C-alpha positions as CSV (number, residue, x, y, z in Angstrom):
1,M,0.6,-0.3,0.3
2,V,2.4,2.7,1.1
3,F,4.2,1.6,-2.4
4,L,1.9,1.9,-4.4
5,A,0.9,5.4,-2.6
6,V,4.5,6.4,-3.7
7,V,4.3,5.6,-7.3
8,V,1.1,7.9,-6.9
9,I,2.8,11.0,-5.5
10,L,6.5,9.8,-8.2
11,V,4.0,9.5,-11.4
12,L,1.9,12.9,-10.3
13,F,5.2,15.0,-9.4
14,I,6.3,14.1,-13.2
15,S,3.5,14.0,-15.2
16,V,3.3,18.0,-13.3
17,A,6.8,18.7,-13.6
18,G,7.2,17.5,-17.4
19,Y,3.9,19.4,-18.9
20,Q,5.1,22.1,-16.7
21,Y,8.6,22.1,-18.5
22,L,6.8,21.2,-21.8
23,M,4.9,24.5,-21.4
24,V,8.1,26.6,-22.1
25,V,9.6,24.5,-24.9
26,V,6.7,24.9,-27.3
27,A,6.1,28.7,-26.6
28,P,7.1,31.4,-29.4
29,E,10.5,32.6,-28.7
30,Y,9.4,36.2,-27.2
31,D,8.9,39.1,-29.4
32,P,8.5,42.4,-28.7
33,D,6.4,43.9,-32.4
34,T,3.4,40.6,-31.3
35,M,3.9,40.7,-27.6
36,P,2.4,43.9,-25.9
37,L,2.2,43.1,-22.1
38,N,-1.0,43.5,-20.8
39,Y,-2.5,46.4,-18.5
40,E,-4.9,48.2,-17.4
41,I,-5.1,52.2,-17.1
42,V,-7.4,53.6,-14.0
43,G,-8.4,56.4,-12.2
44,K,-8.4,60.5,-13.8
45,G,-5.8,62.3,-11.6
46,E,-3.7,64.4,-12.7
47,R,-1.0,63.1,-11.8
48,N,0.9,59.6,-13.0
49,I,2.1,56.9,-11.3
50,I,3.3,53.3,-12.8
51,L,2.4,50.5,-11.1
52,I,4.9,47.7,-11.2
53,H,4.7,43.9,-9.1
54,G,7.0,42.1,-7.8
55,M,8.2,38.6,-8.5
56,A,5.2,36.0,-9.1
57,G,2.8,39.4,-8.9
58,T,0.2,40.4,-10.9
59,K,-0.8,43.8,-11.7
60,D,-3.3,43.2,-9.6
61,Y,-1.2,43.3,-6.4
62,W,-2.3,46.8,-6.6
63,K,-5.7,47.2,-6.4
64,K,-6.7,46.6,-2.7
65,D,-8.3,49.9,-1.5
66,L,-7.3,51.4,-5.1
67,E,-10.1,53.5,-5.6
68,Q,-9.3,55.8,-2.4
69,V,-6.6,57.3,-4.6
70,T,-7.9,56.8,-8.5
71,G,-9.8,60.1,-7.8
72,T,-6.3,61.8,-7.6
73,Y,-3.7,60.2,-9.7
74,R,-3.9,57.4,-13.5
75,L,-2.3,54.6,-12.3
76,L,-0.8,53.0,-15.2
77,L,-0.8,48.6,-13.8
78,V,1.4,45.9,-16.1
79,D,1.8,42.9,-15.5
80,L,5.1,42.2,-16.1
81,L,6.5,39.6,-19.0
82,G,5.9,36.1,-18.0
83,F,3.7,36.9,-15.2
84,G,-0.1,37.5,-14.7
85,D,-1.9,37.4,-17.7
86,S,1.2,39.3,-19.8
87,P,2.2,37.0,-22.7
88,K,5.5,33.6,-21.5
89,P,7.8,33.1,-24.1
90,Q,10.8,30.9,-24.1
91,S,13.4,34.4,-22.9
92,E,16.5,35.2,-21.6
93,Y,13.5,37.3,-19.3
94,T,16.6,40.0,-18.5
95,L,16.7,43.1,-16.8
96,E,17.0,45.0,-20.3
97,I,14.3,42.6,-22.1
98,Q,11.3,44.1,-19.2
99,L,12.4,47.5,-19.1
100,A,12.2,47.8,-23.0
101,A,9.0,45.6,-22.7
102,L,7.9,48.8,-19.7
103,E,9.4,50.8,-22.5
104,N,7.0,50.4,-25.4
105,I,3.2,50.9,-23.0
106,I,4.9,53.3,-21.0
107,T,5.4,55.7,-24.3
108,N,2.5,54.6,-25.9
109,E,-0.1,56.0,-23.2
110,G,2.5,58.6,-22.4
111,F,3.5,58.5,-18.8
112,N,6.7,59.9,-20.6
113,N,6.3,62.9,-19.7
114,G,8.5,63.8,-17.1
115,N,5.5,64.4,-14.5
116,T,5.2,60.0,-13.4
117,L,6.2,58.7,-10.4
118,I,7.1,54.9,-10.2
119,L,5.8,52.3,-7.7
120,G,7.7,49.2,-7.2
121,H,7.3,46.1,-5.2
122,S,10.3,43.7,-4.8
123,M,11.5,42.6,-8.4
124,G,9.5,45.7,-9.5
125,A,10.7,47.9,-7.1
126,V,14.3,46.6,-8.4
127,I,13.2,47.5,-12.2
128,S,11.8,50.6,-11.4
129,L,14.7,51.9,-10.3
130,A,16.4,50.4,-13.2
131,L,13.8,52.7,-15.8
132,F,14.5,55.6,-13.9
133,A,18.4,55.4,-14.1
134,E,17.8,54.8,-17.7
135,R,15.1,57.7,-19.3
136,P,15.6,59.7,-15.3
137,D,13.8,62.7,-17.9
138,W,11.0,61.1,-18.1
139,F,10.6,60.7,-14.3
140,R,10.3,63.2,-11.2
141,G,10.5,59.8,-8.8
142,A,10.2,56.2,-8.0
143,T,8.6,54.8,-4.3
144,V,10.5,51.5,-3.9
145,I,8.8,48.7,-1.2
146,G,10.5,45.5,0.0
147,L,13.6,46.2,-1.9
148,P,15.9,43.5,-2.7
149,V,19.1,44.4,-1.8
150,F,22.2,41.8,-2.3
151,E,26.3,42.3,-2.9
152,G,26.4,39.1,-4.7
153,K,24.2,36.0,-4.7
154,D,26.5,34.6,-1.7
155,Q,24.4,37.0,0.9
156,F,21.0,36.3,-1.2
157,L,21.9,32.4,-0.3
158,E,22.5,33.5,3.4
159,Q,19.3,35.0,3.7
160,M,17.4,32.8,2.1
161,S,18.6,29.9,3.5
162,S,17.3,31.1,7.3
163,N,13.7,31.4,5.7
164,S,11.2,28.9,4.8
165,F,11.8,25.7,3.6
166,F,10.6,27.0,0.0
167,D,12.7,29.6,0.2
168,K,15.1,27.2,0.7
169,L,14.4,24.9,-1.8
170,A,13.3,27.4,-4.4
171,V,17.1,29.1,-4.8
172,S,18.7,25.6,-4.4
173,S,19.9,23.6,-7.2
174,Y,16.8,21.5,-7.3
175,G,15.4,25.3,-8.1
176,K,14.2,25.5,-11.8
177,V,12.1,22.0,-10.9
178,F,10.8,23.3,-7.8
179,C,9.6,26.1,-10.1
180,M,8.5,23.3,-12.3
181,L,6.3,22.3,-9.4
182,H,4.3,24.9,-8.6
183,P,0.7,24.0,-9.1
184,L,1.3,21.2,-6.9
185,Y,2.1,23.9,-4.0
186,I,0.4,26.7,-4.5
187,V,-2.9,25.8,-3.5
188,Q,-4.8,27.3,-0.2
189,W,-3.2,24.6,2.3
190,F,0.1,26.1,1.5
191,K,-0.6,30.1,1.7
192,P,1.3,32.5,3.7
193,K,-0.7,34.6,5.8
194,N,0.4,37.8,4.6
195,L,-1.1,37.4,1.5
196,T,-4.6,37.6,0.2
197,D,-6.5,35.1,-0.7
198,D,-6.7,37.3,-4.4
199,V,-2.5,37.7,-4.4
200,F,-2.1,34.4,-3.9
201,R,-4.2,32.7,-6.5
202,D,-2.4,34.7,-8.8
203,S,1.1,33.5,-7.9
204,K,0.3,30.5,-10.5
205,K,0.4,33.0,-13.8
206,H,4.1,32.0,-14.3
207,T,6.5,30.1,-15.8
208,W,9.3,28.3,-14.0
209,Q,11.1,29.7,-17.2
210,S,9.8,32.6,-15.8
211,Y,10.3,32.9,-12.4
212,Y,12.8,31.4,-12.6
213,N,14.7,33.9,-15.0
214,S,13.5,36.5,-13.5
215,L,14.7,35.9,-10.1
216,D,18.7,35.1,-11.9
217,E,18.6,38.5,-13.9
218,V,16.6,40.4,-12.1
219,I,17.3,40.3,-8.4
220,L,20.8,38.5,-8.6
221,K,23.4,40.1,-11.4
222,T,21.4,43.9,-11.1
223,D,24.4,46.4,-9.7
224,L,21.6,48.5,-8.0
225,Y,24.4,50.3,-7.0
226,A,26.8,50.6,-9.8
227,L,23.0,51.2,-12.0
228,T,21.7,54.3,-9.9
229,K,24.3,56.6,-9.7
230,N,22.6,58.9,-12.6
231,I,20.6,59.4,-10.5
232,I,21.0,59.3,-6.2
233,N,20.8,63.2,-6.6
234,R,16.1,62.7,-7.4
235,K,14.1,61.7,-5.3
236,I,13.5,58.2,-4.2
237,L,10.7,57.3,-1.5
238,F,12.9,54.2,0.8
239,I,9.4,51.9,2.1
240,Q,10.2,48.9,4.5
241,G,9.8,46.8,6.8
242,T,11.5,46.3,9.5
243,D,10.5,41.8,9.7
244,D,11.0,41.4,6.1
245,K,12.5,38.5,5.5
246,V,13.7,39.1,1.7
247,A,14.5,41.6,1.7
248,P,16.4,42.8,5.1
249,F,15.8,46.3,6.3
250,V,20.5,46.3,6.7
251,N,19.9,46.2,3.5
252,V,18.0,48.6,1.9
253,E,18.7,51.4,5.0
254,K,23.0,50.2,4.0
255,F,21.9,51.6,-0.1
256,A,19.3,54.3,1.0
257,K,21.9,56.7,2.2
258,S,23.3,56.6,-1.1
259,F,20.4,59.5,-1.9
260,P,20.5,62.9,-0.2
261,R,17.1,63.9,-1.5
262,A,15.7,60.5,-0.5
263,K,13.3,58.9,2.2
264,L,14.0,56.0,4.3
265,M,10.3,55.2,5.9
266,E,10.7,52.6,7.7
267,I,7.0,49.8,9.2
268,R,8.2,49.0,12.8
269,D,7.1,44.3,12.1
270,G,6.8,45.2,8.9
271,D,7.2,41.7,6.6
272,H,7.8,42.2,2.9
273,Q,4.7,42.0,1.9
274,L,3.9,45.2,3.8
275,F,1.2,46.5,1.5
276,L,-1.9,44.0,1.0
277,K,-1.3,44.9,5.7
278,V,-1.7,49.3,4.7
279,P,-2.3,50.1,1.8
280,L,-3.1,54.0,2.8
281,E,-0.7,54.2,4.6
282,V,1.9,54.1,1.4
283,W,-0.3,56.1,-0.6
284,K,-0.1,58.7,2.2
285,A,3.8,58.5,2.4
286,I,4.1,58.8,-1.8
287,D,1.7,62.0,-1.6
288,N,3.3,63.7,1.3
289,Y,7.1,62.8,0.0
290,F,6.2,64.5,-3.4
291,D,3.3,66.3,-2.9
292,G,3.9,67.8,0.6
293,K,5.9,69.9,2.7
294,S,8.7,67.6,1.9
295,Q,9.1,68.5,-1.5
């Protein structure tokens, strides 16, 4: 009986992993001209904000209490390439590819007028700073939440090794296989307490290639210190939880000191998903920093 159960489980694992692998193999290669990102624009305010989600997120990550700010801001919500309802082609999913895909949407919708803010979470925070650095004339500032700043892959692996079993497995030598099995563990039974039901449900919307390559190419291979040298005198709001196990507060605190006009907002006991807990506090901080007395 035990042997039969083991065989069934192995067959299930192999079937799921095989199907996920084949989905990537048979997918077409990325063509920016025929594979635009999925996005939507909400709000009718005079001020523009682009919202960029994190790893395994979607544009809907930002929708909690969003109606509170749609009268003030015109918001561009985007699914990054390989996530949400955007295309999931065969791709290296490099930072350069993600930036180019975003720039197409931004220019088409007129969010490159120099009066736009960027708001990014986690991997989206890295992409936000990169976009700001590449097109500084398009934007008047950036807000980054849960920014993963690491001095190298070894520091990242050391940090993740102290986290949950799933985090350890995701960054291990079996990481790709673990990503292929995500339909089996992104189920309600394993839902983290700091994620809402809809955000957790949307986290299935990626492939093992888009997840694994994005982690490696965007987070681990990006030198944020070198990348942001040309925007050190621009306005950047860092919002970071002191209990963030994915993006340690001390790393962000050190990085923020490179920016003389920056502000570091410390959220006591905040974790990596602090926006889902205090969205109105985040919006208030953005409003005060960029349009309030601190201007």
